[in-house]
MILUMTI-528511 format. One record per residue: residue number from 0; residue in one letter; chain; x, z, y of N, C-alpha, C in turn. Coordinates in Angstrom, 1 decimal. Each point is the difference from the previous one (the first is absolute). Example, Ala and Ser with C-alpha at 12.3 -4.5 7.8 and 13.67 -1.06 7.14 Angstrom:
<rs>
+-----+---------+--------+--------+--------+---------+---------+--------+----------+--------+--------+---------+
: num : residuo : cadena : n_east :   n_up : n_north : ca_east :  ca_up : ca_north : c_east :   c_up : c_north :
+-----+---------+--------+--------+--------+---------+---------+--------+----------+--------+--------+---------+
:   0 :       a :      A :   13.2 :    7.8 :    -5.7 :    -0.9 :    0.0 :      1.2 :    0.9 :    0.0 :     1.2 :
:   1 :       s :      A :   -0.4 :   -0.7 :     1.1 :     0.9 :    0.0 :      1.1 :   -0.8 :    0.8 :     1.1 :
+-----+---------+--------+--------+--------+---------+---------+--------+----------+--------+--------+---------+
</rs>
This chain:
<rs>
+-----+---------+--------+--------+--------+---------+---------+--------+----------+--------+--------+---------+
: num : residuo : cadena : n_east :   n_up : n_north : ca_east :  ca_up : ca_north : c_east :   c_up : c_north :
+-----+---------+--------+--------+--------+---------+---------+--------+----------+--------+--------+---------+
:   0 :       m :      A :   40.3 :  257.4 :   -15.9 :     0.2 :    1.3 :      0.8 :    0.4 :   -0.3 :     1.0 :
:   1 :       s :      A :   -0.2 :    0.6 :     1.1 :     0.4 :    0.2 :      1.5 :    0.4 :    1.1 :     0.3 :
:   2 :       y :      A :    1.0 :    0.3 :     1.2 :     0.1 :    1.3 :      0.2 :   -1.0 :    0.5 :     1.3 :
:   3 :       k :      A :   -0.1 :    1.3 :     0.1 :    -0.9 :    0.4 :      1.2 :    1.0 :    0.9 :     0.6 :
:   4 :       k :      A :   -0.1 :    0.4 :     1.2 :     0.6 :    1.1 :      0.8 :   -0.9 :    1.3 :    -0.4 :
:   5 :       a :      A :    0.8 :    0.8 :    -0.4 :    -0.8 :    1.4 :     -0.3 :   -0.8 :    0.1 :     1.6 :
:   6 :       n :      A :    0.7 :    0.1 :     0.9 :    -0.5 :    0.6 :      1.2 :   -1.4 :   -1.0 :     0.6 :
:   7 :       d :      A :   -0.1 :   -0.8 :    -0.9 :    -1.5 :   -0.9 :      0.4 :   -0.6 :    0.0 :    -0.8 :
:   8 :       v :      A :    0.0 :    0.7 :    -1.1 :    -1.1 :    0.3 :     -1.0 :   -0.4 :    1.4 :    -0.6 :
:   9 :       l :      A :    1.1 :    0.7 :     0.3 :    -0.3 :    1.5 :     -0.3 :   -0.2 :    1.1 :     0.9 :
:  10 :       p :      A :   -1.0 :    1.0 :    -0.1 :    -0.1 :    0.6 :      1.0 :    1.3 :    1.4 :     0.6 :
:  11 :       h :      A :    0.2 :    0.2 :     1.1 :     1.3 :    0.5 :      0.3 :   -0.1 :    1.1 :    -0.7 :
:  12 :       n :      A :   -1.0 :    1.1 :    -0.5 :     0.9 :    1.1 :     -1.0 :    0.2 :   -0.7 :    -1.2 :
:  13 :       l :      A :   -0.6 :   -0.8 :    -0.6 :     0.4 :   -0.5 :     -1.4 :    1.5 :   -0.7 :    -0.3 :
:  14 :       l :      A :    0.3 :   -0.5 :     1.8 :     1.3 :   -0.7 :     -0.2 :    0.9 :    1.1 :     0.1 :
:  15 :       s :      A :    0.0 :    1.0 :     0.9 :     1.2 :    1.1 :      0.1 :   -0.2 :    0.4 :    -1.3 :
:  16 :       a :      A :   -0.8 :    0.4 :    -0.9 :    -0.1 :    0.8 :     -1.2 :    0.9 :   -1.2 :    -1.3 :
:  17 :       v :      A :   -0.2 :   -1.1 :     0.3 :     0.7 :   -1.0 :     -0.9 :    1.3 :    0.0 :     0.4 :
:  18 :       q :      A :    0.6 :    0.0 :     1.6 :     1.1 :    0.0 :      0.4 :    1.0 :    1.3 :    -0.6 :
:  19 :       q :      A :   -0.7 :    1.4 :    -0.1 :     0.6 :    0.9 :     -0.3 :    0.8 :   -0.3 :    -1.6 :
:  20 :       y :      A :   -0.6 :   -0.8 :    -0.9 :     0.8 :   -0.6 :     -1.2 :    0.5 :   -1.0 :     0.1 :
:  21 :       i :      A :   -0.3 :   -1.1 :     0.7 :     0.9 :   -1.1 :      0.0 :   -0.3 :   -0.5 :     1.4 :
:  22 :       d :      A :    1.4 :   -0.2 :     0.9 :    -0.2 :   -0.1 :      1.2 :    1.0 :   -1.1 :     0.6 :
:  23 :       g :      A :   -0.5 :   -1.3 :     0.0 :     0.7 :   -1.3 :      0.6 :    0.4 :   -0.8 :    -1.3 :
:  24 :       e :      A :   -0.9 :    0.5 :    -1.2 :     0.7 :   -0.8 :     -1.2 :   -1.5 :   -1.0 :    -0.5 :
:  25 :       y :      A :    0.5 :   -0.8 :    -0.8 :    -1.3 :   -0.8 :     -0.5 :   -0.6 :    0.8 :    -1.2 :
:  26 :       m :      A :   -1.4 :   -0.1 :     0.4 :    -0.6 :    0.4 :     -1.4 :   -1.4 :   -0.8 :    -0.4 :
:  27 :       y :      A :    0.1 :   -0.1 :    -1.5 :    -1.3 :   -0.9 :     -0.6 :   -1.0 :    0.9 :    -0.3 :
:  28 :       i :      A :   -1.4 :   -0.5 :     0.7 :    -1.1 :    0.8 :     -0.7 :   -0.6 :   -0.8 :    -0.7 :
:  29 :       p :      A :   -0.5 :    0.4 :    -1.4 :    -0.7 :   -1.0 :     -0.7 :   -1.2 :    0.0 :     0.1 :
:  30 :       r :      A :   -0.8 :   -1.0 :    -0.6 :    -1.2 :   -0.4 :      0.3 :   -0.9 :    1.1 :    -0.7 :
:  31 :       k :      A :   -1.1 :    0.6 :     0.1 :    -0.9 :    0.9 :     -0.9 :   -0.3 :   -0.9 :    -1.4 :
:  32 :       a :      A :   -0.1 :    1.0 :    -0.8 :     0.0 :   -1.1 :     -1.5 :   -1.4 :   -0.7 :     0.0 :
:  33 :       d :      A :   -1.2 :    0.3 :     0.8 :    -1.0 :   -0.5 :      0.1 :    0.0 :   -1.7 :     0.5 :
:  34 :       s :      A :    1.1 :    0.2 :     0.7 :     0.0 :   -1.1 :      1.1 :    1.2 :   -1.1 :    -0.2 :
:  35 :       k :      A :    0.9 :    0.6 :    -1.2 :     0.8 :   -1.2 :     -0.4 :   -0.6 :   -1.3 :    -0.5 :
:  36 :       l :      A :    0.7 :   -1.3 :     0.4 :    -0.3 :   -1.3 :     -0.3 :    1.0 :   -0.4 :    -1.0 :
:  37 :       q :      A :   -0.7 :   -0.7 :    -1.0 :     0.9 :   -0.7 :     -1.0 :    1.1 :   -1.3 :     0.8 :
:  38 :       w :      A :    1.1 :   -0.1 :    -1.0 :     0.6 :   -0.6 :      0.5 :   -0.5 :   -1.8 :     0.4 :
:  39 :       g :      A :    0.5 :   -0.2 :     1.4 :    -0.7 :   -1.4 :      0.2 :   -1.1 :    0.0 :     0.5 :
:  40 :       a :      A :   -0.6 :    1.1 :     0.1 :    -1.4 :   -0.2 :      0.3 :   -0.4 :   -0.5 :     1.7 :
:  41 :       n :      A :    1.3 :    0.3 :     0.8 :    -0.2 :   -0.4 :      1.2 :    0.7 :   -1.5 :     0.2 :
:  42 :       t :      A :    0.5 :   -0.5 :    -0.8 :     0.5 :   -1.4 :      0.1 :   -0.7 :   -1.1 :    -1.2 :
:  43 :       d :      A :    0.6 :   -0.9 :     0.0 :    -0.3 :   -1.1 :     -1.1 :    1.0 :   -0.4 :    -0.8 :
:  44 :       t :      A :    0.8 :    1.2 :    -0.1 :     1.8 :   -0.1 :     -0.8 :   -0.6 :    0.0 :    -1.5 :
:  45 :       k :      A :   -1.2 :    0.8 :    -0.3 :    -0.5 :    0.2 :     -1.8 :   -0.3 :   -1.7 :    -0.3 :
:  46 :       e :      A :   -0.8 :   -0.6 :     1.0 :    -0.4 :   -1.8 :     -0.3 :    1.3 :   -0.6 :    -0.3 :
:  47 :       i :      A :    0.8 :    0.1 :     0.9 :     1.2 :   -0.9 :      0.1 :    0.7 :    0.2 :    -1.2 :
:  48 :       v :      A :    0.3 :    1.4 :    -0.2 :     0.8 :    0.2 :     -1.6 :   -1.2 :   -0.8 :    -1.0 :
:  49 :       r :      A :   -1.0 :    0.6 :    -0.1 :    -0.8 :   -0.9 :     -1.2 :    0.1 :   -1.5 :     0.0 :
:  50 :       a :      A :    0.0 :   -0.5 :     1.3 :     0.1 :   -1.6 :     -0.1 :    1.2 :   -0.2 :    -0.4 :
:  51 :       r :      A :    1.1 :    0.6 :     0.6 :     1.4 :   -0.4 :     -0.5 :    0.1 :    0.1 :    -1.9 :
:  52 :       n :      A :   -0.6 :    1.1 :    -0.4 :     0.2 :    0.2 :     -1.5 :   -0.9 :   -1.0 :    -0.9 :
:  53 :       r :      A :   -1.2 :   -0.4 :     0.8 :    -0.7 :   -1.2 :     -0.6 :    0.9 :   -1.0 :     0.0 :
:  54 :       e :      A :    0.7 :   -0.2 :     1.0 :     0.7 :   -1.4 :      0.0 :    1.2 :    0.3 :    -1.0 :
:  55 :       i :      A :    0.5 :    0.9 :     0.1 :     1.5 :    0.2 :     -0.9 :   -0.7 :   -0.2 :    -1.6 :
:  56 :       l :      A :   -1.3 :    0.5 :    -0.3 :    -0.6 :   -0.1 :     -1.3 :   -0.3 :   -1.7 :    -0.2 :
:  57 :       t :      A :   -0.4 :   -0.5 :     1.0 :    -0.5 :   -1.6 :      0.0 :    1.5 :   -0.7 :    -0.5 :
:  58 :       k :      A :    1.0 :    0.2 :     0.5 :     1.2 :   -0.8 :      0.2 :    0.6 :    0.3 :    -1.4 :
:  59 :       r :      A :    0.0 :    1.5 :    -0.7 :     0.4 :    0.4 :     -0.9 :   -0.5 :   -0.8 :    -1.1 :
:  60 :       l :      A :   -1.5 :   -0.1 :    -0.1 :    -0.7 :   -0.5 :     -1.1 :    0.2 :   -1.5 :     0.1 :
:  61 :       a :      A :    0.5 :   -1.1 :     1.1 :     0.2 :   -1.0 :      0.1 :    1.4 :   -0.5 :    -0.4 :
:  62 :       g :      A :    0.9 :    1.3 :    -0.4 :     1.2 :   -0.4 :     -0.6 :    1.2 :    0.4 :     0.8 :
:  63 :       c :      A :    0.0 :    0.9 :     1.1 :     1.0 :    0.4 :      1.0 :    0.6 :    1.0 :    -0.8 :
:  64 :       s :      A :    1.3 :   -0.1 :    -0.1 :     0.8 :    1.4 :     -0.5 :   -0.3 :    1.2 :     0.9 :
:  65 :       v :      A :    0.3 :    1.3 :    -0.9 :     0.0 :    1.2 :      1.0 :    1.2 :    0.2 :     0.7 :
:  66 :       s :      A :    1.0 :   -0.4 :     0.0 :     1.4 :   -0.2 :      0.8 :   -0.5 :   -0.8 :     1.2 :
:  67 :       d :      A :   -0.5 :   -1.2 :    -0.4 :    -0.4 :   -0.7 :      1.5 :   -1.0 :    0.7 :     0.8 :
:  68 :       l :      A :   -1.0 :    0.6 :    -0.7 :    -0.9 :    0.3 :      0.7 :    0.6 :    1.3 :     0.7 :
:  69 :       a :      A :    0.7 :    0.9 :    -0.5 :     0.6 :    1.0 :      0.5 :    0.9 :   -0.4 :     1.3 :
:  70 :       e :      A :    0.5 :   -0.9 :    -0.3 :     1.1 :   -0.6 :      1.7 :   -0.9 :   -0.7 :     0.7 :
:  71 :       q :      A :   -1.2 :   -0.5 :    -0.2 :    -1.0 :   -0.4 :      0.9 :   -0.8 :    0.7 :     0.9 :
:  72 :       y :      A :   -0.3 :    1.1 :    -0.9 :    -0.8 :    1.4 :      0.7 :    0.8 :    1.2 :     0.6 :
:  73 :       f :      A :    1.5 :   -0.2 :    -0.1 :     0.7 :    1.0 :     -0.1 :   -0.3 :    1.5 :    -0.5 :
:  74 :       l :      A :   -0.4 :   -0.5 :    -1.3 :    -0.4 :    1.4 :     -0.8 :    1.0 :    0.0 :    -0.6 :
:  75 :       s :      A :    0.3 :    0.9 :    -1.4 :     1.0 :    0.2 :     -1.1 :   -1.1 :   -0.3 :    -1.1 :
:  76 :       e :      A :    0.8 :   -0.7 :    -1.1 :    -0.7 :   -0.7 :     -1.1 :   -0.9 :    1.4 :    -0.7 :
:  77 :       k :      A :    0.5 :    1.0 :     0.4 :    -1.0 :    1.4 :     -0.7 :   -1.3 :   -0.2 :     0.9 :
:  78 :       a :      A :    0.0 :    0.0 :     0.9 :    -1.2 :   -0.1 :      0.9 :   -1.2 :   -1.1 :    -0.4 :
:  79 :       i :      A :    0.7 :   -1.1 :     0.0 :    -0.7 :   -1.4 :     -0.6 :   -0.5 :    0.5 :    -1.4 :
:  80 :       y :      A :    0.7 :    0.5 :    -0.6 :    -0.6 :    0.2 :     -1.6 :   -1.1 :    0.9 :     0.4 :
:  81 :       k :      A :    0.2 :    1.2 :     0.9 :    -1.2 :    1.2 :      0.2 :   -1.3 :   -0.9 :     0.3 :
:  82 :       i :      A :    0.4 :   -1.1 :     1.2 :    -1.1 :   -0.5 :      0.2 :   -0.8 :   -0.9 :    -0.6 :
:  83 :       i :      A :    0.6 :   -0.6 :    -1.1 :    -0.6 :   -0.8 :     -1.1 :   -0.6 :    0.9 :    -1.1 :
:  84 :       n :      A :    0.8 :    1.0 :    -0.2 :    -0.8 :    1.0 :     -0.9 :   -1.1 :    0.7 :     0.3 :
:  85 :       a :      A :   -0.4 :    0.3 :     1.3 :    -0.7 :    0.3 :      0.8 :   -1.3 :   -0.7 :     0.0 :
:  86 :       s :      A :    0.3 :   -1.3 :     0.1 :    -1.3 :   -1.1 :      0.2 :   -0.5 :   -0.1 :    -1.9 :
:  87 :       k :      A :    0.6 :    0.3 :    -1.0 :    -0.5 :    0.1 :     -1.3 :   -0.6 :    1.1 :    -0.1 :
:  88 :       n :      A :    0.4 :    1.3 :     0.5 :    -0.8 :    1.3 :     -0.4 :   -1.3 :    0.4 :     1.1 :
:  89 :       g :      A :    0.1 :   -1.0 :     1.1 :    -1.0 :    0.0 :      0.7 :   -0.9 :   -1.0 :     0.4 :
+-----+---------+--------+--------+--------+---------+---------+--------+----------+--------+--------+---------+
</rs>
């Protein structure tokens, strides 16, 4: 998300109307419901997390302890257990 100057994107009459309610403060304008994107749609974060989770599962199946995995991946043990259980269910 990037900020845009209202002066650059809004017509003067609309900007004046908005300034009656919020003058000189920040305001978030949400996306329209039909144009919302799923989490990670603009980046490769989802695939990076999937690859990390596969790696965690592989190491766990090879005998690595949950506490070692948590320390290695900077996650809680509970998070490691969730990743392992998700792979069993999914």
